[in-house]
Structure formats: structure tokens, C-alpha cells
N, C-alpha and C positions, 0 to 999 in steps of 0.2 A: 540588511543586505547579506550579512554572513549567514544568518539562518536560512534565508531563501536559497543561497548558493549551495549550502550543504544539502538541503532538502532535495533540490532539483538534480544536482550532479551525482549524488550517491544513489538515489532511487532509480537512476538510469539502469543500474545493474539488475533491477527486478525484472525488466522486460527485454534486456538486450540479447539474452540467449534464446528465449522463446521465439523472438522475431526471426531467427535464422535456424530453426531446429533442423530443417532438412539438410542444408549445407554442412552443419556440424555433424549430423548423423553420418553423412558420407565421409567426412574427414576422419572421424573416430572409428568408423566401421561398425556402428551399432544401429539399433532401431531408433526411430523418433521418440518412442516411449522412454527409452533409456536416456535420451537427451533431457526429457522432462525431469529426470533426477537431479540435473544441475540446478533447476529452479527449486526443487524440494530441499536440496542441501542448503541453499541460501536462506530459505525460510526457517530451517531448523535452528541455525545460529542466530538469525534475526530475532527469533522468539527468545532464545536463551540469553541474549545480551540485553534485553529490555531493562530488567531490574538492575543489573550492575551499572548500565549506562545512566539510569535515572539516579541511582545513589551517588555515582561519581560526579554527575553534574551538580547535584545539590551540595556536595561537600567541596569539590575542587573548582567548580564553575563549568558552565556549558562549553566554553571555548576550549578548555583542555580536552574534554571528551570529544568535541568535534574534530580536533586535530588528530586524536587517536583513531577516530572513525576514518578520516581521510587516509591515514597511514595504512590501515587495514585494507581499504579499498584499493590503494595503489599496489600494495604487496600481493594481494590475492590476484589481481588482474595481471601483474607481471609474471606470476607463476603460471597463469593460464596461457600466456604467450609461448611458454615452453611446450614443445610438441612431445608430451609425455604420456599420451593416452588418456582414456576416460577416468582411470583411477586418480591420477594427479589432478585432473580437471575437477573431479568431485571434491577432493581435499581443498583445492584452491577456492572453490565456490563457498566452502564453509568459512574461509577467511573473509571473503567478500561480504558474506552475510553478516559478519560481525560489524563491518563498516556500515552497511546499509541500515542495520538495526540501530546502532548507536547514533547514526546521522539523523534519524527521525527524531529521537528523543532530544538530542543536543540541539538540533536545528530549531525545533519548536521552542525549546527553553531559551535559546539565544534571542529569538524574537521577543519572548516575554521579558527577559533581562534587559533588553534594549528599549523597553517601554512600549512594545507593541500590544495593542488591545485586540479585541476579537476580530476586527477588520483585517489587521495585518496577520493574525494567526490563520484566518481563513485564506489569505493570500499565500501563506506558507503551504497550506493544504493543497491549493491549486498548483503550486510549484512542484510538490511531490508527484502529483498526477501528471504534470507536464513532462517530468523526467522520463517516466516509463512510457508515456504516450509518444514522445519524440523518438525514443529508441525504436518503437515499432515502425516508425516512418523512415528513419534515417539509416538504421543498421542494414536492412536488406540490400539497398542499392550500393552501400559502401562495401558490403561483403562481395557482391557481384563484381565490383570494379577492382577490388584489392584481393582479399583472401579471407579464409575462415577466422583469421585473427582480428578482424574488424570490431566485433563486439567487445574485445578485451582491450585493445589499445585505445579505443575511444573512452573506455572506463578509466584508464590511467590518466588520459589527458584531462577529462572533466574533473576527476578528483584533485589533480594538481591545480586546476583553475580555481577550485573552491578554496584552496589554501590562502590565496591572496586576501580576500575580504575577511576570512577568519583570523588571520594574523593581525589584521588592522583593527579588529574588534577588541581592543584591550581596555582594561579599566572597568569592565562590567561588574556590577555587584553580584555576589553569590550568597546562597543561604548559609553555607559553611557548617552544617550539622554533620557530625561524624557518626551518629548512632540512629538517627531517625529512619524509620522503615514503614512502608505503607501497605504491605501485603495483607495485614490483618484488619485494615480499615474497610469495614463492610459498606460504608457510605459510598465508596468508589465502585463497588461491584455493579450496581444498576447502570452506571455510566459505561462501564466496560461492556456490559451486555448490549447497550445501545450502539456502541462503536462496532461491536461484532456483527450486529444486525444490519448495519448500514455499510460500512467499508468492507467488513469481512464477507458478507453475502455478495456484495458487488464484485469483489475479486473472483469469487467462485463462479458467479454468472459469466463474468468476462472471460474466464478460462475455458468455458464450455459452450458458449453461445455459437461460436463458429461451427464446430462439428454438429451441433444441434440443427442449425439452419441448412448446412450442407446435406444432412440426411433427409431434410424436407425438400430437397431438390433445388436449393438456392446455390448459385455459383459461388466460387471461392471469393471473388472480388466483392460481391454483395454481402456475403456472410462476414467478411473481414470488416466491411464498413459498419455493419450493425455491431459487431463485437467491439470495435474501437470506440463506439459511442458510450458503451457501458463505463469505460474508464475515462475517456477524454472529456466527457461532459463535466466531470469533477473539476477540471481546470477552471471552469466558470462558476459552477455551482458552489464550490467551497468558499471562494472569496465573496460571492453573493450572500451566502449564509452568514459570513462574518460581518458584512455591512449591515444586514437587517437585524442582527441579533440584539443590538441595543435599542431597537425600536419596536420589537414585537415580543410577545411572551414565548419563550422557547418551547414549552411543553406542547402547545397545539401545533407548532411548526414541525417538531420532531414526530408527533403522532401522525400528522398528515403525510410526512415523508415516508414513514413505515407503511402506511396504507398504499401510497403511490408505488413504492418499491414492490409490494406484493402484487399490485395490479399489473405492473410491467412484467414481472416474472410469470404471471398467469397468462398474459397475452402470448408469451413465448412458449409456454407449456401447451397451449391449445393448438399450436401448429397453424396459426392464422396466416393469411396472405402476407407477402413480404413487407409491404408498407406498414402493416399493423405490427409486424415483428420488429421493424425498425423503431416504431413508436415505443414498443415495449422496452427495447434496449435503452432508448433515450430516457424513458421514465426511471429506469433503474439507476442510470448514471446521475441524473439530477437529484433524485431522492436520496441517494447515498451521500451526495456531496453537501447538501444544505446543512445537515446537523453538525458537521465537523467542528467548526469553531465553537458552537454552543456547548458541545460535549466537553471539549478540552478546557474551555474557559471555566466551566463549572467544576471540573476536577481540580484545577489550580486554586480556585477560591476555597474549596474544601480543605486543601492542604497547603496553605501559604508557607508552612515550615518545610515542606518537601515537594515543591511544584513539579520538579522533573521526575521524581518518583511517582507522583500521581499520573503524569503523562505516560510513564512506562507501564504502569499497571493497567490503565485503560486501554492502551494500544496493544498490550500483550494479549488481551482477550480476543481482539480481532485477528491477530497473527495466528493464534492457536486455532481459531475457527477455520482460517484458510488452510492451515496444515492438515487438519482432520477432514474438513469438508470437501476439499478439492478431490482427493482420491475417492471419497465416498460418492460424490456426484458422478465421477467417472464410471463407477460400477453400474449406474443407471443406464449407461449406453450399451450394456450387455443384455438388457432386458428388452422385451418386445416394444416397450414404449419409446425406444430409441432416444433416451435422454430426457423426454418430456417430464418424467416422474421427478427428476432432479430439480427442475424449475418449479414444479408444483411444491416440492419440499422447501425450496427457497422462499416461495410466497408464504407458506405456512409459518416458517421461522420468523419472517419479518412481522407477521401479525402477532405471533407469540411475544415479540419484544414489547408489545403494548403493555404487558404486565409489569416488567421492570421500569417502564416509563413512568408509571404511577408512583413508584417509590423513589425515583431519581430526584436528587436535590439540585434542581436547575435554577 
């Protein structure tokens, strides 16, 4: 319960700003593109904190790291409530990113330490997708009815709510190693590539599918529906992947997921009719979610001496791909293809991940 709470409540911050980019742009007096820097700032520190959070969880316990993540989430969002302009907001989002990044590592490790197998780890993955997905649904009307501060005060409330089950999760075992490090473990690299090719590519696709469809003449409501499917499908696909992981061979499932993700991206790249584009978005979401528990369970099996560090290394690969790939995909919208080239590249990258799949120890 503590792991699920941390995962859902802190990943709220990944999508809460993007959900109300226009009102925030008006408040800060900047362009919508500048508001996008608030999300970039979060992912910068989310990437940077992965390894320290993993090492800290292995040595001191996931509960301690989770409490630190909550503190960073509360502090960063409190600073965002201060009307200090975009500069202060960017600095504050860096703090929030520390919280959201450490929350993922510590939350998944809390589930493991509490005895959760692949099914519950898949449920954790669904919870992290639910946090961001619900922010897309809840924050816009809250902002309309209250003020521009809605994405921030909700972040404070949810982080504080996660404190209750985390404080109650006492007495969990911890690895306790002070020196163990996983960066040089090449066995984890193929798993990181698979996480990058599923979750990482899905985040990039979800970030750009709405403008892609709008340039194809689809209304904002329909484009938003399709864009939401890319991420919201993971709420169900990740737990499903965890449930079936003990009953099927993971390699064929992950291989089929990569091919399916590529097919979904190609459907969007071809500029197909709207129902086909919706199907493409759904395929990406489902395909990205199914391998989640299988990938992280394999990482923890490879490094029982440093399970949180293994989680951090694998997930950092996906966060890095999001950091680099999201702006690169945006450049494709400046070309005559109107962004379709970006989705063709996503399809190619998904198929390329079949190579590290052959080497992954699943």
C-alpha cells in the first residue's frame, strides 16, 4: 500500500503542469513552449536522482527514501505556490523532480520489500500511470474553478496523503549494503533498453500525438482522447502484464509488445482515418504497459544484492530517452511531414529493441 501510494501520488507531478499549459502561460506571461520547460526541468532531476535513490534504498531502506521523496514533492510544490515568476517555477520543478524520481524507485522497492511479486509490481506500474492520467483529467477543471495554483496545491495534498501509509510501513527488511553499485553491470543494460523502448517511447508518443492529430484535421477533443489512451492504457496493461508474467514466457510477450508498439506508431505516422489513429494510440499504450513487471522483476533477480539500484538503472534508461527524444520528436513538426516522421522513428526504435531482447536475461 505504501509503494502504491508513493507511486501514484508523486507521479501526479509528471502531468499536472502540462494539463494546464495555457492558463499557466497566461499567468507567467510566457509562451506555451516555455511552460513545457517546467516538465523538462522535472525530468532532468528525475533522471539525476535515479542512482542515488536506488543506492539509498538498498542501504537505508526504501521507506527512508520514500519519505525523502515526499518531502521534496511537498517543498517543491510549496515553492511553486509562491508567485515568483517562471524562474522560480523552474527551480521549484527541479525540486519536485527529485521527489517524483525517488518516488518511483523507492515505491517499487517498497512493493518488493513488502513481499510483492510481479502481479503487485505490475499494479504499482498501473498506479504510476494513474497518477499522471488523473492529473490530465482533474487539474483542468480545478484550475478553471480556482486558480493557476491548482496543479501545485494538489501536488502538496497528495504528497502529504502518501505520508500516512509510508510511515505505517515500518519493519521492512533492507539489503543494507554500503558499497554495492550497479552501473557497471552489463547484464542490466538490455533490460534498460527494453524499458526505454516501451515506457520511454510511449511517453514521447503521448507527448506529441495530440498536435499530430490536430494537424491532420482532428478536433482537440478527439485528439486529446487519442493522446490519453497512450498513457491511460498502462493503468490496465501494466497490472495485466504482472498477472500473466508467471504463466507465460516473458521473451515472446515482450517481443510481441515491441512489434505491436511499432505497428501502433506506424498507424499514426500514416495519417490514417481517426478511428484507425485511435487504435494506433491504444496499441502503443497496451504494448508499452505489458512488459513493465517482467522487465523489473528480471532486474531484481539479477541483482538481489542491490534490487533498488537495479530498478534505478533500468528506469534511468527510459527517463534519458524521454529527455532526449521528446525535443527531437518536436523538431519533426517543423518539417513538411508535420510530425509523421517522428512516429515513424518511434516505430523503427521499437523494432530495433528486438536486438537487446535477444540478450536480455529474462
